[in-house]
All heavy atoms as TSV, in Angstrom:
chain	resi	resn	atom	element	x	y	z
A	1	MET	N	N	47.101	-31.804	24.841
A	1	MET	CA	C	47.249	-30.384	24.558
A	1	MET	C	C	48.220	-29.791	25.577
A	1	MET	O	O	48.123	-30.049	26.765
A	1	MET	CB	C	45.884	-29.691	24.657
A	1	MET	CG	C	45.977	-28.191	24.514
A	1	MET	SD	S	44.404	-27.359	24.644
A	1	MET	CE	C	43.663	-27.802	23.111
A	2	SER	N	N	49.163	-29.023	25.081
A	2	SER	CA	C	50.110	-28.382	25.990
A	2	SER	C	C	49.528	-27.075	26.535
A	2	SER	O	O	48.624	-26.490	25.943
A	2	SER	CB	C	51.420	-28.110	25.273
A	2	SER	OG	O	51.213	-27.187	24.233
A	3	THR	N	N	50.070	-26.674	27.651
A	3	THR	CA	C	49.621	-25.422	28.264
A	3	THR	C	C	50.832	-24.538	28.503
A	3	THR	O	O	51.971	-25.002	28.537
A	3	THR	CB	C	48.891	-25.668	29.599
A	3	THR	OG1	O	49.776	-26.359	30.478
A	3	THR	CG2	C	47.614	-26.454	29.402
A	4	ILE	N	N	50.555	-23.263	28.683
A	4	ILE	CA	C	51.584	-22.269	28.950
A	4	ILE	C	C	51.298	-21.650	30.311
A	4	ILE	O	O	50.160	-21.248	30.585
A	4	ILE	CB	C	51.570	-21.169	27.869
A	4	ILE	CG1	C	51.863	-21.765	26.501
A	4	ILE	CG2	C	52.548	-20.049	28.220
A	4	ILE	CD1	C	51.666	-20.799	25.347
A	5	ASP	N	N	52.321	-21.578	31.152
A	5	ASP	CA	C	52.191	-20.880	32.426
A	5	ASP	C	C	52.856	-19.514	32.292
A	5	ASP	O	O	54.026	-19.422	31.940
A	5	ASP	CB	C	52.862	-21.654	33.559
A	5	ASP	CG	C	52.065	-22.873	33.970
A	5	ASP	OD1	O	50.876	-22.974	33.600
A	5	ASP	OD2	O	52.626	-23.733	34.670
A	6	SER	N	N	52.082	-18.471	32.557
A	6	SER	CA	C	52.581	-17.103	32.524
A	6	SER	C	C	52.529	-16.547	33.937
A	6	SER	O	O	51.570	-16.795	34.667
A	6	SER	CB	C	51.708	-16.227	31.622
A	6	SER	OG	O	51.594	-16.782	30.338
A	7	GLU	N	N	53.558	-15.811	34.306
A	7	GLU	CA	C	53.584	-15.223	35.639
A	7	GLU	C	C	53.547	-13.700	35.534
A	7	GLU	O	O	54.278	-13.117	34.735
A	7	GLU	CB	C	54.838	-15.662	36.385
A	7	GLU	CG	C	54.827	-15.236	37.846
A	7	GLU	CD	C	55.981	-15.847	38.607
A	7	GLU	OE1	O	57.047	-15.222	38.622
A	7	GLU	OE2	O	55.802	-16.935	39.165
A	8	ILE	N	N	52.679	-13.096	36.333
A	8	ILE	CA	C	52.603	-11.643	36.407
A	8	ILE	C	C	52.711	-11.243	37.867
A	8	ILE	O	O	52.535	-12.078	38.772
A	8	ILE	CB	C	51.289	-11.089	35.805
A	8	ILE	CG1	C	50.063	-11.658	36.539
A	8	ILE	CG2	C	51.223	-11.379	34.309
A	8	ILE	CD1	C	48.742	-11.042	36.101
A	9	VAL	N	N	53.010	-9.992	38.105
A	9	VAL	CA	C	53.090	-9.469	39.465
A	9	VAL	C	C	52.051	-8.365	39.594
A	9	VAL	O	O	52.007	-7.444	38.772
A	9	VAL	CB	C	54.500	-8.932	39.773
A	9	VAL	CG1	C	54.560	-8.371	41.188
A	9	VAL	CG2	C	55.535	-10.031	39.591
A	10	VAL	N	N	51.215	-8.498	40.606
A	10	VAL	CA	C	50.096	-7.578	40.799
A	10	VAL	C	C	50.280	-6.837	42.118
A	10	VAL	O	O	50.595	-7.448	43.144
A	10	VAL	CB	C	48.752	-8.345	40.791
A	10	VAL	CG1	C	47.584	-7.404	41.042
A	10	VAL	CG2	C	48.572	-9.085	39.474
A	11	THR	N	N	50.059	-5.532	42.090
A	11	THR	CA	C	50.169	-4.730	43.311
A	11	THR	C	C	48.789	-4.383	43.856
A	11	THR	O	O	47.817	-4.344	43.116
A	11	THR	CB	C	50.938	-3.426	43.049
A	11	THR	OG1	O	50.223	-2.656	42.077
A	11	THR	CG2	C	52.342	-3.701	42.553
A	12	GLY	N	N	48.739	-4.146	45.145
A	12	GLY	CA	C	47.519	-3.660	45.786
A	12	GLY	C	C	46.628	-4.714	46.386
A	12	GLY	O	O	45.637	-4.405	47.035
A	13	MET	N	N	46.949	-5.987	46.190
A	13	MET	CA	C	46.106	-7.049	46.735
A	13	MET	C	C	46.454	-7.261	48.212
A	13	MET	O	O	47.627	-7.351	48.565
A	13	MET	CB	C	46.318	-8.344	45.940
A	13	MET	CG	C	45.900	-8.210	44.493
A	13	MET	SD	S	46.362	-9.584	43.417
A	13	MET	CE	C	45.821	-10.989	44.302
A	14	THR	N	N	45.409	-7.356	49.052
A	14	THR	CA	C	45.658	-7.490	50.490
A	14	THR	C	C	44.928	-8.659	51.148
A	14	THR	O	O	45.203	-8.964	52.304
A	14	THR	CB	C	45.246	-6.202	51.221
A	14	THR	OG1	O	43.851	-5.978	50.996
A	14	THR	CG2	C	46.061	-5.008	50.763
A	15	CYS	N	N	43.964	-9.265	50.438
A	15	CYS	CA	C	43.132	-10.273	51.110
A	15	CYS	C	C	42.582	-11.284	50.106
A	15	CYS	O	O	42.810	-11.165	48.904
A	15	CYS	CB	C	41.984	-9.589	51.844
A	15	CYS	SG	S	40.848	-8.738	50.714
A	16	GLN	N	N	41.831	-12.257	50.591
A	16	GLN	CA	C	41.252	-13.285	49.727
A	16	GLN	C	C	40.201	-12.706	48.780
A	16	GLN	O	O	39.994	-13.226	47.682
A	16	GLN	CB	C	40.652	-14.410	50.573
A	16	GLN	CG	C	41.711	-15.271	51.240
A	16	GLN	CD	C	42.680	-15.888	50.229
A	16	GLN	OE1	O	42.286	-16.439	49.203
A	16	GLN	NE2	N	43.970	-15.765	50.514
A	17	HIS	N	N	39.538	-11.625	49.179
A	17	HIS	CA	C	38.596	-10.960	48.268
A	17	HIS	C	C	39.351	-10.451	47.043
A	17	HIS	O	O	38.867	-10.578	45.909
A	17	HIS	CB	C	37.875	-9.805	48.976
A	17	HIS	CG	C	36.993	-9.031	48.058
A	17	HIS	ND1	N	35.774	-9.482	47.634
A	17	HIS	CD2	C	37.185	-7.838	47.448
A	17	HIS	CE1	C	35.245	-8.597	46.805
A	17	HIS	NE2	N	36.077	-7.588	46.678
A	18	CYS	N	N	40.525	-9.870	47.259
A	18	CYS	CA	C	41.363	-9.397	46.155
A	18	CYS	C	C	41.732	-10.562	45.247
A	18	CYS	O	O	41.675	-10.452	44.022
A	18	CYS	CB	C	42.639	-8.755	46.694
A	18	CYS	SG	S	42.399	-7.402	47.854
A	19	VAL	N	N	42.118	-11.670	45.847
A	19	VAL	CA	C	42.502	-12.861	45.087
A	19	VAL	C	C	41.336	-13.324	44.217
A	19	VAL	O	O	41.494	-13.609	43.025
A	19	VAL	CB	C	42.961	-13.990	46.038
A	19	VAL	CG1	C	43.144	-15.306	45.282
A	19	VAL	CG2	C	44.242	-13.589	46.746
A	20	ARG	N	N	40.148	-13.379	44.809
A	20	ARG	CA	C	38.963	-13.815	44.051
A	20	ARG	C	C	38.678	-12.875	42.883
A	20	ARG	O	O	38.373	-13.315	41.775
A	20	ARG	CB	C	37.735	-13.903	44.961
A	20	ARG	CG	C	37.659	-15.190	45.764
A	20	ARG	CD	C	36.302	-15.377	46.411
A	20	ARG	NE	N	35.969	-14.272	47.312
A	20	ARG	CZ	C	36.336	-14.204	48.581
A	20	ARG	NH1	N	37.036	-15.179	49.105
A	20	ARG	NH2	N	35.986	-13.179	49.324
A	21	SER	N	N	38.769	-11.574	43.118
A	21	SER	CA	C	38.484	-10.601	42.056
A	21	SER	C	C	39.441	-10.763	40.882
A	21	SER	O	O	39.027	-10.809	39.723
A	21	SER	CB	C	38.581	-9.171	42.605
A	21	SER	OG	O	37.600	-8.944	43.568
A	22	VAL	N	N	40.729	-10.837	41.174
A	22	VAL	CA	C	41.729	-10.984	40.112
A	22	VAL	C	C	41.559	-12.334	39.413
A	22	VAL	O	O	41.597	-12.417	38.179
A	22	VAL	CB	C	43.157	-10.822	40.685
A	22	VAL	CG1	C	44.211	-11.238	39.670
A	22	VAL	CG2	C	43.378	-9.374	41.119
A	23	THR	N	N	41.345	-13.383	40.180
A	23	THR	CA	C	41.170	-14.711	39.600
A	23	THR	C	C	39.963	-14.754	38.668
A	23	THR	O	O	40.031	-15.292	37.560
A	23	THR	CB	C	41.022	-15.766	40.714
A	23	THR	OG1	O	42.213	-15.763	41.510
A	23	THR	CG2	C	40.800	-17.157	40.147
A	24	GLU	N	N	38.856	-14.167	39.095
A	24	GLU	CA	C	37.654	-14.163	38.263
A	24	GLU	C	C	37.888	-13.439	36.947
A	24	GLU	O	O	37.504	-13.921	35.882
A	24	GLU	CB	C	36.487	-13.511	39.017
A	24	GLU	CG	C	35.914	-14.374	40.097
A	24	GLU	CD	C	34.848	-13.670	40.911
A	24	GLU	OE1	O	34.432	-12.545	40.543
A	24	GLU	OE2	O	34.445	-14.243	41.929
A	25	GLU	N	N	38.509	-12.274	37.005
A	25	GLU	CA	C	38.736	-11.504	35.779
A	25	GLU	C	C	39.683	-12.229	34.832
A	25	GLU	O	O	39.446	-12.274	33.624
A	25	GLU	CB	C	39.288	-10.109	36.108
A	25	GLU	CG	C	38.294	-9.206	36.805
A	25	GLU	CD	C	37.076	-8.862	35.953
A	25	GLU	OE1	O	37.172	-8.856	34.717
A	25	GLU	OE2	O	36.015	-8.599	36.548
A	26	LEU	N	N	40.763	-12.787	35.358
A	26	LEU	CA	C	41.720	-13.471	34.493
A	26	LEU	C	C	41.147	-14.770	33.930
A	26	LEU	O	O	41.429	-15.125	32.782
A	26	LEU	CB	C	43.017	-13.749	35.261
A	26	LEU	CG	C	43.849	-12.506	35.590
A	26	LEU	CD1	C	45.001	-12.868	36.521
A	26	LEU	CD2	C	44.379	-11.833	34.322
A	27	THR	N	N	40.340	-15.464	34.695
A	27	THR	CA	C	39.746	-16.723	34.239
A	27	THR	C	C	38.787	-16.489	33.067
A	27	THR	O	O	38.572	-17.379	32.248
A	27	THR	CB	C	39.022	-17.422	35.403
A	27	THR	OG1	O	39.977	-17.664	36.445
A	27	THR	CG2	C	38.431	-18.756	34.988
A	28	GLU	N	N	38.241	-15.281	32.961
A	28	GLU	CA	C	37.326	-14.973	31.857
A	28	GLU	C	C	38.047	-14.775	30.528
A	28	GLU	O	O	37.405	-14.753	29.476
A	28	GLU	CB	C	36.496	-13.726	32.195
A	28	GLU	CG	C	35.495	-13.987	33.301
A	28	GLU	CD	C	34.668	-12.766	33.637
A	28	GLU	OE1	O	34.768	-11.747	32.929
A	28	GLU	OE2	O	33.923	-12.832	34.618
A	29	LEU	N	N	39.373	-14.631	30.552
A	29	LEU	CA	C	40.112	-14.481	29.298
A	29	LEU	C	C	40.061	-15.784	28.510
A	29	LEU	O	O	40.147	-16.872	29.096
A	29	LEU	CB	C	41.567	-14.097	29.574
A	29	LEU	CG	C	41.799	-12.738	30.235
A	29	LEU	CD1	C	43.281	-12.551	30.545
A	29	LEU	CD2	C	41.292	-11.603	29.351
A	30	ALA	N	N	39.949	-15.677	27.205
A	30	ALA	CA	C	39.874	-16.857	26.334
A	30	ALA	C	C	41.115	-17.725	26.494
A	30	ALA	O	O	42.240	-17.228	26.457
A	30	ALA	CB	C	39.727	-16.417	24.891
A	31	GLY	N	N	40.899	-19.020	26.703
A	31	GLY	CA	C	41.988	-19.980	26.768
A	31	GLY	C	C	42.583	-20.190	28.144
A	31	GLY	O	O	43.411	-21.075	28.327
A	32	VAL	N	N	42.181	-19.401	29.125
A	32	VAL	CA	C	42.738	-19.550	30.471
A	32	VAL	C	C	42.053	-20.718	31.176
A	32	VAL	O	O	40.829	-20.785	31.242
A	32	VAL	CB	C	42.568	-18.249	31.296
A	32	VAL	CG1	C	42.957	-18.477	32.754
A	32	VAL	CG2	C	43.395	-17.136	30.683
A	33	SER	N	N	42.865	-21.647	31.678
A	33	SER	CA	C	42.309	-22.822	32.345
A	33	SER	C	C	42.498	-22.785	33.856
A	33	SER	O	O	41.780	-23.471	34.583
A	33	SER	CB	C	42.933	-24.100	31.792
A	33	SER	OG	O	44.338	-24.085	31.967
A	34	ASP	N	N	43.464	-21.995	34.336
A	34	ASP	CA	C	43.693	-21.949	35.777
A	34	ASP	C	C	44.448	-20.669	36.140
A	34	ASP	O	O	45.275	-20.187	35.359
A	34	ASP	CB	C	44.512	-23.161	36.223
A	34	ASP	CG	C	44.631	-23.248	37.730
A	34	ASP	OD1	O	43.594	-23.222	38.422
A	34	ASP	OD2	O	45.772	-23.325	38.227
A	35	VAL	N	N	44.149	-20.161	37.323
A	35	VAL	CA	C	44.847	-18.988	37.853
A	35	VAL	C	C	45.177	-19.286	39.310
A	35	VAL	O	O	44.304	-19.716	40.068
A	35	VAL	CB	C	43.968	-17.714	37.778
A	35	VAL	CG1	C	44.663	-16.536	38.436
A	35	VAL	CG2	C	43.625	-17.388	36.325
A	36	SER	N	N	46.427	-19.082	39.690
A	36	SER	CA	C	46.787	-19.240	41.098
A	36	SER	C	C	47.524	-17.986	41.555
A	36	SER	O	O	48.263	-17.373	40.786
A	36	SER	CB	C	47.637	-20.494	41.317
A	36	SER	OG	O	48.848	-20.393	40.616
A	37	VAL	N	N	47.286	-17.624	42.811
A	37	VAL	CA	C	47.834	-16.383	43.355
A	37	VAL	C	C	48.645	-16.693	44.599
A	37	VAL	O	O	48.173	-17.383	45.502
A	37	VAL	CB	C	46.701	-15.390	43.711
A	37	VAL	CG1	C	47.272	-14.129	44.338
A	37	VAL	CG2	C	45.870	-15.061	42.480
A	38	ASP	N	N	49.864	-16.174	44.626
A	38	ASP	CA	C	50.704	-16.232	45.824
A	38	ASP	C	C	50.568	-14.858	46.485
A	38	ASP	O	O	51.321	-13.941	46.184
A	38	ASP	CB	C	52.152	-16.524	45.442
A	38	ASP	CG	C	53.068	-16.605	46.643
A	38	ASP	OD1	O	52.569	-16.699	47.786
A	38	ASP	OD2	O	54.294	-16.566	46.443
A	39	LEU	N	N	49.563	-14.736	47.361
A	39	LEU	CA	C	49.228	-13.452	47.975
A	39	LEU	C	C	50.307	-13.004	48.951
A	39	LEU	O	O	50.714	-13.756	49.837
A	39	LEU	CB	C	47.883	-13.560	48.701
A	39	LEU	CG	C	47.411	-12.293	49.418
A	39	LEU	CD1	C	47.158	-11.171	48.415
A	39	LEU	CD2	C	46.163	-12.587	50.227
A	40	LYS	N	N	50.743	-11.785	48.772
A	40	LYS	CA	C	51.708	-11.149	49.682
A	40	LYS	C	C	51.083	-9.829	50.120
A	40	LYS	O	O	51.337	-8.784	49.498
A	40	LYS	CB	C	53.028	-10.883	48.975
A	40	LYS	CG	C	53.633	-12.090	48.314
A	40	LYS	CD	C	54.747	-12.632	49.116
A	40	LYS	CE	C	55.466	-13.694	48.310
A	40	LYS	NZ	N	55.723	-14.871	49.004
A	41	PRO	N	N	50.251	-9.863	51.172
A	41	PRO	CA	C	49.575	-8.633	51.613
A	41	PRO	C	C	50.583	-7.514	51.885
A	41	PRO	O	O	51.580	-7.721	52.572
A	41	PRO	CB	C	48.863	-9.057	52.906
A	41	PRO	CG	C	48.698	-10.532	52.772
A	41	PRO	CD	C	49.906	-10.999	52.017
A	42	GLY	N	N	50.323	-6.356	51.304
A	42	GLY	CA	C	51.201	-5.222	51.497
A	42	GLY	C	C	52.388	-5.186	50.561
A	42	GLY	O	O	53.194	-4.268	50.604
A	43	ALA	N	N	52.505	-6.198	49.712
A	43	ALA	CA	C	53.607	-6.256	48.747
A	43	ALA	C	C	53.040	-6.756	47.419
A	43	ALA	O	O	51.852	-7.036	47.311
A	43	ALA	CB	C	54.705	-7.192	49.245
A	44	ALA	N	N	53.892	-6.856	46.424
A	44	ALA	CA	C	53.447	-7.369	45.132
A	44	ALA	C	C	53.207	-8.879	45.226
A	44	ALA	O	O	54.002	-9.596	45.819
A	44	ALA	CB	C	54.494	-7.061	44.069
A	45	SER	N	N	52.098	-9.320	44.661
A	45	SER	CA	C	51.732	-10.738	44.687
A	45	SER	C	C	51.976	-11.364	43.323
A	45	SER	O	O	51.708	-10.753	42.293
A	45	SER	CB	C	50.250	-10.890	45.051
A	45	SER	OG	O	49.990	-10.353	46.316
A	46	ARG	N	N	52.485	-12.591	43.316
A	46	ARG	CA	C	52.727	-13.296	42.053
A	46	ARG	C	C	51.472	-14.065	41.663
A	46	ARG	O	O	50.872	-14.761	42.484
A	46	ARG	CB	C	53.894	-14.256	42.188
A	46	ARG	CG	C	55.201	-13.528	42.399
A	46	ARG	CD	C	56.406	-14.386	42.067
A	46	ARG	NE	N	57.622	-13.609	42.241
A	46	ARG	CZ	C	58.123	-12.796	41.311
A	46	ARG	NH1	N	57.522	-12.680	40.157
A	46	ARG	NH2	N	59.233	-12.117	41.543
A	47	VAL	N	N	51.118	-13.939	40.392
A	47	VAL	CA	C	49.939	-14.604	39.855
A	47	VAL	C	C	50.382	-15.464	38.681
A	47	VAL	O	O	51.043	-14.973	37.766
A	47	VAL	CB	C	48.883	-13.574	39.391
A	47	VAL	CG1	C	47.676	-14.284	38.794
A	47	VAL	CG2	C	48.475	-12.664	40.546
A	48	THR	N	N	50.042	-16.738	38.732
A	48	THR	CA	C	50.366	-17.658	37.646
A	48	THR	C	C	49.088	-17.958	36.869
A	48	THR	O	O	48.072	-18.326	37.458
A	48	THR	CB	C	50.968	-18.964	38.192
A	48	THR	OG1	O	52.133	-18.628	38.967
A	48	THR	CG2	C	51.362	-19.899	37.070
A	49	ILE	N	N	49.193	-17.786	35.561
A	49	ILE	CA	C	48.045	-17.998	34.676
A	49	ILE	C	C	48.378	-19.162	33.752
A	49	ILE	O	O	49.372	-19.117	33.034
A	49	ILE	CB	C	47.761	-16.745	33.823
A	49	ILE	CG1	C	47.621	-15.511	34.705
A	49	ILE	CG2	C	46.518	-16.955	32.965
A	49	ILE	CD1	C	47.702	-14.210	33.925
A	50	ARG	N	N	47.567	-20.193	33.773
A	50	ARG	CA	C	47.748	-21.336	32.866
A	50	ARG	C	C	46.762	-21.182	31.702
A	50	ARG	O	O	45.569	-20.996	31.929
A	50	ARG	CB	C	47.500	-22.643	33.600
A	50	ARG	CG	C	47.656	-23.867	32.686
A	50	ARG	CD	C	47.823	-25.114	33.455
A	50	ARG	NE	N	49.171	-25.069	34.054
A	50	ARG	CZ	C	49.582	-25.890	34.992
A	50	ARG	NH1	N	48.787	-26.808	35.458
A	50	ARG	NH2	N	50.802	-25.794	35.480
A	51	SER	N	N	47.297	-21.255	30.502
A	51	SER	CA	C	46.445	-21.064	29.328
A	51	SER	C	C	46.844	-22.023	28.212
A	51	SER	O	O	47.920	-22.607	28.228
A	51	SER	CB	C	46.551	-19.612	28.841
A	51	SER	OG	O	47.893	-19.309	28.519
A	52	GLU	N	N	45.950	-22.133	27.247
A	52	GLU	CA	C	46.178	-23.027	26.112
A	52	GLU	C	C	47.105	-22.399	25.079
A	52	GLU	O	O	47.677	-23.102	24.256
A	52	GLU	CB	C	44.841	-23.358	25.449
A	52	GLU	CG	C	43.890	-24.086	26.379
A	52	GLU	CD	C	42.483	-24.169	25.823
A	52	GLU	OE1	O	42.206	-23.598	24.752
A	52	GLU	OE2	O	41.654	-24.808	26.484
A	53	ALA	N	N	47.229	-21.060	25.099
A	53	ALA	CA	C	48.084	-20.342	24.152
A	53	ALA	C	C	48.605	-19.093	24.846
A	53	ALA	O	O	48.121	-18.724	25.926
A	53	ALA	CB	C	47.284	-19.968	22.913
A	54	ALA	N	N	49.568	-18.448	24.213
A	54	ALA	CA	C	50.105	-17.204	24.778
A	54	ALA	C	C	48.987	-16.170	24.896
A	54	ALA	O	O	48.118	-16.069	24.020
A	54	ALA	CB	C	51.216	-16.676	23.887
A	55	LEU	N	N	49.014	-15.434	25.985
A	55	LEU	CA	C	47.983	-14.426	26.241
A	55	LEU	C	C	48.428	-13.065	25.737
A	55	LEU	O	O	49.617	-12.744	25.740
A	55	LEU	CB	C	47.688	-14.355	27.740
A	55	LEU	CG	C	47.129	-15.622	28.366
A	55	LEU	CD1	C	47.074	-15.476	29.880
A	55	LEU	CD2	C	45.741	-15.915	27.809
A	56	ASP	N	N	47.461	-12.260	25.337
A	56	ASP	CA	C	47.724	-10.892	24.916
A	56	ASP	C	C	48.016	-10.058	26.180
A	56	ASP	O	O	47.150	-9.959	27.059
A	56	ASP	CB	C	46.495	-10.349	24.186
A	56	ASP	CG	C	46.619	-8.880	23.862
A	56	ASP	OD1	O	47.748	-8.387	23.666
A	56	ASP	OD2	O	45.567	-8.221	23.800
A	57	PRO	N	N	49.215	-9.490	26.286
A	57	PRO	CA	C	49.551	-8.709	27.486
A	57	PRO	C	C	48.564	-7.578	27.777
A	57	PRO	O	O	48.281	-7.288	28.946
A	57	PRO	CB	C	50.943	-8.150	27.174
A	57	PRO	CG	C	51.501	-9.083	26.151
A	57	PRO	CD	C	50.331	-9.559	25.347
A	58	ALA	N	N	48.036	-6.959	26.738
A	58	ALA	CA	C	47.067	-5.871	26.953
A	58	ALA	C	C	45.783	-6.409	27.577
A	58	ALA	O	O	45.178	-5.750	28.431
A	58	ALA	CB	C	46.773	-5.174	25.631
A	59	SER	N	N	45.373	-7.606	27.186
A	59	SER	CA	C	44.168	-8.210	27.759
A	59	SER	C	C	44.388	-8.575	29.222
A	59	SER	O	O	43.497	-8.404	30.055
A	59	SER	CB	C	43.770	-9.467	26.974
A	59	SER	OG	O	43.434	-9.131	25.664
A	60	VAL	N	N	45.585	-9.086	29.525
A	60	VAL	CA	C	45.907	-9.432	30.911
A	60	VAL	C	C	45.900	-8.171	31.770
A	60	VAL	O	O	45.297	-8.131	32.840
A	60	VAL	CB	C	47.273	-10.143	30.997
A	60	VAL	CG1	C	47.711	-10.314	32.441
A	60	VAL	CG2	C	47.200	-11.491	30.280
A	61	ARG	N	N	46.553	-7.111	31.274
A	61	ARG	CA	C	46.586	-5.847	32.013
A	61	ARG	C	C	45.158	-5.316	32.228
A	61	ARG	O	O	44.804	-4.890	33.326
A	61	ARG	CB	C	47.427	-4.813	31.276
A	61	ARG	CG	C	47.488	-3.447	31.983
A	61	ARG	CD	C	48.365	-2.464	31.246
A	61	ARG	NE	N	49.740	-2.926	31.177
A	61	ARG	CZ	C	50.632	-2.756	32.137
A	61	ARG	NH1	N	50.306	-2.119	33.236
A	61	ARG	NH2	N	51.858	-3.201	31.996
A	62	ALA	N	N	44.335	-5.363	31.192
A	62	ALA	CA	C	42.963	-4.868	31.294
A	62	ALA	C	C	42.164	-5.666	32.320
A	62	ALA	O	O	41.380	-5.097	33.086
A	62	ALA	CB	C	42.292	-4.912	29.924
A	63	ALA	N	N	42.357	-6.979	32.353
A	63	ALA	CA	C	41.635	-7.820	33.311
A	63	ALA	C	C	42.043	-7.489	34.739
A	63	ALA	O	O	41.196	-7.392	35.637
A	63	ALA	CB	C	41.893	-9.298	33.007
A	64	VAL	N	N	43.340	-7.306	34.961
A	64	VAL	CA	C	43.822	-6.966	36.310
A	64	VAL	C	C	43.279	-5.601	36.725
A	64	VAL	O	O	42.815	-5.416	37.863
A	64	VAL	CB	C	45.369	-6.982	36.355
A	64	VAL	CG1	C	45.885	-6.389	37.655
A	64	VAL	CG2	C	45.879	-8.405	36.172
A	65	GLU	N	N	43.294	-4.650	35.798
A	65	GLU	CA	C	42.784	-3.310	36.119
A	65	GLU	C	C	41.273	-3.331	36.336
A	65	GLU	O	O	40.763	-2.588	37.181
A	65	GLU	CB	C	43.175	-2.330	35.006
A	65	GLU	CG	C	44.675	-2.076	34.992
A	65	GLU	CD	C	45.146	-1.211	33.840
A	65	GLU	OE1	O	44.340	-0.851	32.962
A	65	GLU	OE2	O	46.361	-0.892	33.825
A	66	GLU	N	N	40.562	-4.175	35.596
A	66	GLU	CA	C	39.114	-4.307	35.790
A	66	GLU	C	C	38.804	-4.799	37.208
A	66	GLU	O	O	37.803	-4.419	37.810
A	66	GLU	CB	C	38.521	-5.263	34.748
A	66	GLU	CG	C	37.037	-5.488	34.873
A	66	GLU	CD	C	36.202	-4.248	34.553
A	66	GLU	OE1	O	36.685	-3.363	33.819
A	66	GLU	OE2	O	35.067	-4.158	35.059
A	67	ALA	N	N	39.692	-5.628	37.737
A	67	ALA	CA	C	39.523	-6.136	39.106
A	67	ALA	C	C	39.877	-5.066	40.144
A	67	ALA	O	O	39.606	-5.245	41.330
A	67	ALA	CB	C	40.375	-7.384	39.318
A	68	GLY	N	N	40.503	-3.984	39.695
A	68	GLY	CA	C	40.831	-2.890	40.611
A	68	GLY	C	C	42.278	-2.848	41.068
A	68	GLY	O	O	42.605	-2.150	42.028
A	69	TYR	N	N	43.164	-3.542	40.336
A	69	TYR	CA	C	44.571	-3.624	40.739
A	69	TYR	C	C	45.468	-3.257	39.562
A	69	TYR	O	O	44.980	-2.925	38.491
A	69	TYR	CB	C	44.882	-5.026	41.283
A	69	TYR	CG	C	43.929	-5.368	42.395
A	69	TYR	CD1	C	42.769	-6.089	42.134
A	69	TYR	CD2	C	44.126	-4.884	43.668
A	69	TYR	CE1	C	41.852	-6.343	43.134
A	69	TYR	CE2	C	43.215	-5.134	44.680
A	69	TYR	CZ	C	42.086	-5.859	44.407
A	69	TYR	OH	O	41.171	-6.094	45.387
A	70	ALA	N	N	46.761	-3.325	39.764
A	70	ALA	CA	C	47.694	-2.944	38.706
A	70	ALA	C	C	48.812	-3.961	38.594
A	70	ALA	O	O	49.165	-4.628	39.572
A	70	ALA	CB	C	48.274	-1.566	38.999
A	71	LEU	N	N	49.378	-4.041	37.392
A	71	LEU	CA	C	50.554	-4.880	37.186
A	71	LEU	C	C	51.784	-4.126	37.666
A	71	LEU	O	O	51.885	-2.917	37.508
A	71	LEU	CB	C	50.728	-5.210	35.708
A	71	LEU	CG	C	49.682	-6.126	35.070
A	71	LEU	CD1	C	50.015	-6.327	33.603
A	71	LEU	CD2	C	49.604	-7.452	35.789
A	72	ALA	N	N	52.712	-4.851	38.234
A	72	ALA	CA	C	53.998	-4.278	38.634
A	72	ALA	C	C	55.059	-4.784	37.679
A	72	ALA	O	O	54.872	-5.791	37.004
A	72	ALA	CB	C	54.343	-4.699	40.057
A	73	GLU	N	N	56.148	-4.084	37.624
A	73	GLU	CA	C	57.276	-4.562	36.839
A	73	GLU	C	C	57.857	-5.773	37.545
A	73	GLU	O	O	58.022	-5.756	38.767
A	73	GLU	CB	C	58.338	-3.479	36.716
A	73	GLU	CG	C	57.863	-2.270	35.963
A	73	GLU	CD	C	57.493	-2.585	34.521
A	73	GLU	OE1	O	58.194	-3.399	33.892
A	73	GLU	OE2	O	56.495	-2.028	34.042
A	74	GLN	N	N	58.163	-6.827	36.797
A	74	GLN	CA	C	58.738	-8.016	37.412
A	74	GLN	C	C	60.231	-7.821	37.611
A	74	GLN	O	O	60.895	-7.254	36.762
A	74	GLN	CB	C	58.476	-9.232	36.539
A	74	GLN	CG	C	57.008	-9.581	36.495
A	74	GLN	CD	C	56.773	-10.933	35.858
A	74	GLN	OE1	O	57.689	-11.685	35.631
A	74	GLN	NE2	N	55.520	-11.242	35.598
A	75	ALA	N	N	60.713	-8.313	38.733
A	75	ALA	CA	C	62.145	-8.199	39.039
A	75	ALA	C	C	62.915	-9.280	38.351
A	75	ALA	O	O	62.451	-10.308	38.019
A	75	ALA	CB	C	62.355	-8.280	40.539
């Protein structure tokens, strides 16, 4: 089975607690098999989501916001 890696940029994350919160929320999305975070305290952090199919952007945004953070525009 092939997988898709999606990258998002999240603002407001400052510590490992933030990483855990975002990871937990995104991992609950259907089809997500792995989430990794490149934490940049005080700046936008890159989050890679591995899934079995393309993810609904609204669901990803909702999961990040549920964790207490926001998506940033990617450069």
